[in-house]
N, C-alpha and C positions, 0 to 999 in steps of 0.2 A: 821728642814727641812726634809723630808725624802722621797726616788724616791718609787714611788705607781706601775708604773708601764713601761716597756721599751718593743721596740718589732720593728725590722727591716720588712720591708713590701713591695710588690709592689703593683700595684692598684688594681690587681685582689682579695688581700688576704685582703685590705683596711675594705672591711665587716664581717671578723671576729676578726681583731682586732681592732675596734670598741668596739664590739660587749665582748672580754675579759675586755678592758679597761670600758665600762659601767657594768661590774660583778666586777671589782674589786676596781673603783671608789667608789661605792655605800656606804653610800649615798653621793649623788651629792653634794657639796658647791657649791655657788650659783655662782663663779666666776672665768673662769677658762683662763687664759693669754696663748693666744698663738703667739708662737715666730719661727720664721725660715725665711730663704733668700727669695725674692721674687720668685715664682716659683715651692718652697720646699712641697706645696701643706695644704695650709692651711686652705683656702677655702673648697677645697676637704676633709679637714676632716670634715670640720663643717656641709658640707652637707651631708657627712654619717651620721654625727652623727644627725643631723635634721632630716635622713629616719628612722633611727633606734629609735629617740624617738618617732616617731607617726607628724612628724611636714607636718603641710595640705598646707602649699602657697611652690614655690618652692623656695630653697635656697640658696641665689645670693649676691656676696662680695657689700656691700655699701660703697665703694670708694668712691660715690660721696656724697651719703647722709650721712654718717659717720656711721650711725645706722639702721637695717631692724629690725622689729618686726614682729615676728612669733607666731602660736598659735598651739598646736599640739591636739591632737586624745581629750586627757585627760581635756582639756582648757588651759595647763599651757600652758605661755606667757615664750619667747627664745627672747633674745635680743640677737643680731649682730652685735659689733662693728666694723671697719676698724680706726683703726688712724694714717696711714701712711700720709695723706693729714696734720693733725698737725704738729704743730710748737712749740708748749712746752705745759706746763700742761694746760696754765691758757684758753686756747682754746678749750681742755677737760671740763674743767669748764663750759666754756659759754655756750656748747651743753646739760651742766643738766647730766654732765655725774653722778656726787655721788649722783640723786636720782635715775638712772636705778643701782646701784652700792648695794642702799639701799633698793630696793623693795622687796628682795628675790628670784627674780625670776632667770632662769639660766641666766645668762652672759656670754657672749662667743669673747674676745676681740684679732681682728689680730692687731699686731702691737703695742704692749703695751708699747714697749722701747719709746714713744714720747709723755708719760704719767707717765716717771718709780716712780716720787716719792705719787701715788696713792695707789700702791700696800703696804700698813702698815697693813694688814689685812688676815687671812685666806682666800689662795686660793691654784688653782694647777695651777700648770705652764708645758703649754707643750713646749717641743723646738722639731720640726723636722727639720732635714736635712737630704739632699741629697749624697747617697752612692755614686752611680751612675746613667746614665739614666734612671733604671728602680725601682733603692730602693729606699727605704724612711727610715731612723729611727725617733724612737721616742720615748722619753722619757716625762714621765711626775712626773712631782715631788710637795708632798703637803707642803705648806708653812703653820705654822702657826702663 
């Protein structure tokens, strides 16, 4: 486990932070676990990442659908999960999460705590914390 990236930012700084994060995280592993309290900015981060990766659709939290599929200008598929409503790993397996994870496509997973037993393979863990009303802190950690 090693830290790949760390930044404290405001909403206005987010595009530059994501740009730097993309540059330092390349080549991308296919799975990112995005952790943070409710309202910390997980979906906001994913929206900006989608924008910078050229996603064609509107990026929205998949709270009710559990997973949204996006495509970017290059034709790459990106899966965006919100596992908040899941009660256990079994429910994640029931939605076919293993097939998504094995697809090789980029998987962005909010609330990975709901299926903690699944993350035993290389991935990047993103932790977002609230510093104050305007500032967030992001840490990216590579797990091999």
